[in-house]
Structures are given as C-alpha cells and as structure tokens.
C-alpha positions as CSV (number, residue, x, y, z in Angstrom):
1,M,11.4,7.9,40.9
2,S,15.0,9.2,40.9
3,S,15.9,12.2,43.2
4,D,17.8,13.7,40.3
5,P,15.6,16.6,39.1
6,S,16.6,16.1,35.4
7,E,15.7,12.4,35.6
8,A,12.4,13.2,37.3
9,Q,11.6,15.7,34.5
10,K,12.4,13.1,31.9
11,A,10.1,10.7,33.5
12,I,7.2,13.2,33.5
13,Y,7.9,14.1,29.9
14,R,7.9,10.4,29.0
15,Q,4.6,9.8,30.7
16,A,3.0,12.7,28.8
17,F,4.5,11.4,25.5
18,V,3.1,7.9,26.0
19,R,-0.3,9.3,27.0
20,N,-0.4,11.4,23.8
21,C,0.5,8.3,21.7
22,F,-2.6,6.5,23.1
23,I,-4.8,9.5,22.5
24,L,-3.7,9.4,18.8
25,L,-4.2,5.6,18.7
26,I,-7.8,6.0,20.0
27,R,-8.5,8.9,17.6
28,G,-7.2,6.8,14.7
29,Y,-9.4,3.9,15.6
30,A,-12.4,6.2,15.9
31,G,-11.9,7.1,12.2
32,L,-12.3,3.5,11.1
33,K,-15.3,1.2,10.4
34,P,-14.4,-1.6,12.8
35,H,-17.0,-4.1,11.4
36,A,-15.4,-3.9,8.0
37,L,-12.2,-5.3,9.5
38,R,-13.6,-8.1,11.5
39,A,-11.8,-10.8,9.5
40,A,-8.8,-8.7,8.4
41,E,-5.2,-9.7,9.1
42,E,-3.1,-7.7,11.5
43,P,-1.0,-5.8,8.9
44,H,-4.3,-4.7,7.2
45,I,-5.8,-3.4,10.4
46,T,-2.5,-1.8,11.6
47,G,-2.1,-0.1,8.2
48,E,-5.6,1.3,8.4
49,I,-5.1,2.6,11.9
50,I,-1.8,4.3,10.9
51,R,-3.5,5.9,7.9
52,S,-6.2,7.2,10.1
53,I,-3.8,8.6,12.6
54,R,-1.8,10.4,9.9
55,E,-5.1,12.1,8.8
56,V,-5.5,13.3,12.4
57,L,-1.9,14.6,12.5
58,E,-2.2,16.4,9.2
59,A,-5.6,17.8,9.6
60,E,-5.9,21.6,9.4
61,N,-7.4,21.7,12.9
62,A,-4.8,19.4,14.4
63,E,-4.0,20.4,18.0
64,P,-0.7,22.2,18.7
65,W,0.7,19.3,20.8
66,M,0.5,17.1,17.7
67,Q,3.2,19.1,15.9
68,G,6.4,17.0,15.7
69,F,4.6,13.6,16.0
70,E,5.4,11.0,13.4
71,I,4.1,7.5,13.0
72,Y,5.7,4.6,11.1
73,D,4.2,1.4,9.8
74,D,6.2,-1.8,10.4
75,P,9.7,-0.1,10.6
76,P,12.8,-2.4,10.9
77,Q,14.6,-2.2,14.2
78,N,18.4,-2.2,14.5
79,V,19.4,-4.9,16.9
80,P,22.8,-6.6,17.4
81,G,23.5,-9.4,15.0
82,R,20.5,-8.8,12.8
83,F,21.0,-7.0,9.5
84,G,19.1,-6.0,6.4
85,K,15.9,-8.0,5.8
86,Y,16.6,-10.0,8.9
87,R,16.0,-7.1,11.2
88,P,12.9,-7.5,13.4
89,R,10.0,-5.1,12.6
90,I,7.8,-3.4,15.2
91,D,4.2,-3.0,14.1
92,I,3.8,0.7,15.1
93,E,6.4,3.3,16.0
94,F,5.6,6.8,17.3
95,V,8.4,9.3,17.2
96,H,8.5,12.9,18.4
97,V,10.8,15.0,16.3
98,S,13.0,17.1,18.5
99,R,16.6,18.0,19.1
100,G,18.9,15.3,20.4
101,R,17.6,11.8,21.0
102,R,14.1,11.5,19.7
103,P,11.5,9.9,22.0
104,R,10.0,6.7,20.6
105,F,7.1,4.5,21.6
106,H,6.9,1.0,20.2
107,I,3.6,-0.9,19.9
108,E,3.2,-4.6,18.9
109,A,-0.2,-5.6,17.7
110,K,-1.9,-9.1,17.8
111,R,-5.2,-10.4,16.7
112,L,-7.4,-11.9,19.4
113,Y,-9.7,-14.3,17.5
114,R,-8.8,-17.9,18.3
115,S,-7.8,-20.1,21.2
116,R,-4.1,-19.8,20.6
117,S,-4.2,-16.0,20.3
118,I,-3.3,-15.6,24.0
119,R,-0.1,-17.7,23.4
120,E,0.8,-15.6,20.5
121,Y,0.1,-12.4,22.4
122,F,2.6,-13.4,25.2
123,G,5.0,-15.3,22.9
124,D,8.4,-14.7,21.5
125,D,7.0,-12.7,18.6
126,G,4.7,-10.7,20.9
127,L,5.2,-9.4,24.4
128,G,8.3,-11.6,24.7
129,M,10.1,-9.2,22.2
130,F,9.9,-6.4,24.8
131,V,10.8,-8.7,27.8
132,A,13.9,-10.0,25.9
133,G,14.9,-6.4,25.1
134,I,14.7,-6.9,21.3
135,Y,12.1,-4.1,21.0
136,A,12.3,-0.8,22.9
137,A,15.7,-1.7,24.3
138,G,16.5,1.9,25.0
139,E,13.1,2.8,26.4
140,F,11.3,2.1,29.7
141,S,7.8,1.8,28.3
142,A,6.1,0.3,25.3
143,G,2.7,-0.9,24.2
144,M,0.7,-4.0,23.2
145,V,-2.6,-3.7,21.3
146,G,-5.0,-6.5,20.9
147,Y,-7.4,-6.5,17.9
148,V,-10.6,-8.2,19.2
149,Q,-12.3,-10.1,16.4
150,T,-14.4,-12.6,18.4
151,E,-16.5,-12.3,21.6
152,N,-15.7,-8.9,23.3
153,S,-13.0,-7.0,25.2
154,P,-14.0,-8.1,28.7
155,A,-13.7,-11.8,27.7
156,W,-10.2,-11.3,26.3
157,L,-9.1,-9.2,29.2
158,G,-10.0,-12.0,31.5
159,R,-8.0,-14.4,29.4
160,L,-5.0,-12.0,29.5
161,A,-5.2,-11.7,33.3
162,R,-5.2,-15.5,33.6
163,G,-2.3,-15.7,31.1
164,F,-0.2,-13.3,33.2
165,A,-0.9,-15.3,36.3
166,R,0.3,-18.5,34.6
167,R,3.4,-16.9,33.0
168,S,4.6,-14.7,35.8
169,S,8.1,-16.1,35.7
170,Q,8.4,-16.4,31.9
171,L,7.4,-12.8,31.5
172,R,9.6,-11.6,34.4
173,L,6.6,-9.9,35.9
174,C,7.5,-7.4,38.6
175,E,4.1,-5.6,38.6
176,T,0.9,-7.4,38.0
177,F,-1.5,-6.7,35.1
178,R,-3.7,-3.9,36.4
179,S,-5.8,-1.0,35.3
180,A,-3.9,2.2,34.4
181,Q,-6.0,4.6,36.5
182,D,-4.7,7.8,34.9
183,Y,-5.9,6.6,31.5
184,Q,-9.5,6.1,32.3
185,D,-10.6,9.1,30.2
186,I,-8.9,7.6,27.2
187,G,-9.9,3.9,27.3
188,A,-9.5,0.7,29.2
189,V,-5.7,0.7,29.3
190,R,-3.9,-1.9,31.4
191,I,-0.3,-1.9,32.5
192,S,2.2,-4.6,33.5
193,G,5.8,-4.3,34.7
194,H,8.7,-6.5,33.6
195,D,12.2,-6.9,34.8
196,R,14.6,-7.0,31.8
197,T,17.6,-7.7,34.1
198,T,20.5,-5.8,32.5
199,L,18.2,-3.3,30.7
200,G,16.1,-2.6,33.7
201,R,12.3,-2.5,34.1
202,I,9.9,-1.9,31.3
203,D,6.2,-0.9,31.7
204,I,3.9,-2.3,29.0
205,Y,0.7,-0.5,28.3
206,H,-2.1,-2.8,27.0
207,L,-5.2,-1.7,25.0
208,L,-7.8,-3.8,23.3
209,L,-9.6,-2.5,20.2
210,E,-12.8,-4.2,19.0
211,F,-13.3,-5.2,15.3
212,L,-16.6,-7.1,15.6
C-alpha cells in the first residue's frame, strides 16, 4: 500500500465499498427463488437479482450505509473507439453517489451449466474484458459472478481453480485464485490478481450463486 496517507485512505474506502457491494449482492440473491431460475438465461437472472437489490435499497428499514448506492442493469461503457450501440455493456454496475468522481464496481456474470462454461468465464467476453482494461479501466477491483445451474459450487470452484492454473499467462495472473479471508462472513468469495501492464493491477472478486 502507498505511504501517501490520502492514497491509503482511498484504498481503505475502496475495500469497504466493494465489501458493501457484495453484501447487497448476497441480500438480493436471498430475495429470489433460485430453483425457479435453474434454466434461465444470464440476463434474466441478472435482472431478477438487480430488481431484488433495489427492493433492499429502497426498503423503509434500509440501513444508513445503503444511502447513496445505485445499481444499474447492463449499462453501456464508454471505451475508446466504441460508440453508440457498439459500446460494450457490463452486466452489473454499482455506483455510490457522492461529490467528485463516483466510486463504481463492475460485475460480469456468466452461467455455469455446460462444459464450455469455464472457457466462457475466462474468455474475451468474460474475465478477459477486465484483464484487457475494457471494463473497469479506471478501477483497481471488479467482480465476476458465476450462476451455477448444474452440479454444485464446490465442483465449479474446482474447475475454476484448474482453469486459472492452465491460463496463468493468458490472464496475466500476478496473484493466484484464493479465498478472500475477510469475506468469510458474507460468502465463499475468491480473489485473483491480474497485471494490466499500463493500467496497473486489478483484483477480481469471484462469487458463485447456485440456481439449482
């Protein structure tokens, strides 16, 4: 961590912001009936999660820290050379409304339900979008969520771990896929570190949600 006190404070704030995004994600998931979505497509599931999270944020008994949180479904991202309908779209975007530059947390979601799902999770339209700096170019952390629709989370976590081992160079891995210890009270969150060369390192938080 930087010795600059302001940079250290920003890092602490960012960690708290990301953690709160995952708390909201888990609470949104808790408001669903997962078995009813066991064959649903990714946009359907994502839309339901976002709807449920908005209900949490707008509830009369919403906790004070939730004030200022906004969540967006499939918003287009402004990237060089891509305009209008050709802009890439992130699946989930959390924003905290505040003065100045607003903190954002981007999440890409993928279904885990067939043999090539792992390739899609890591591919150019999945985790690769973060590694290439297309998504979350101005941030140093982002998220991947896997919607488990066959077998169970431990089976898919094993496949992800093996996938990281085989794709270490492709994914510019600088920190191995491991358990995020400070998230154990929230869920089985994993973290991986990736070197984006000119953009610097990005930490990706991974969470699997079961729809069985």
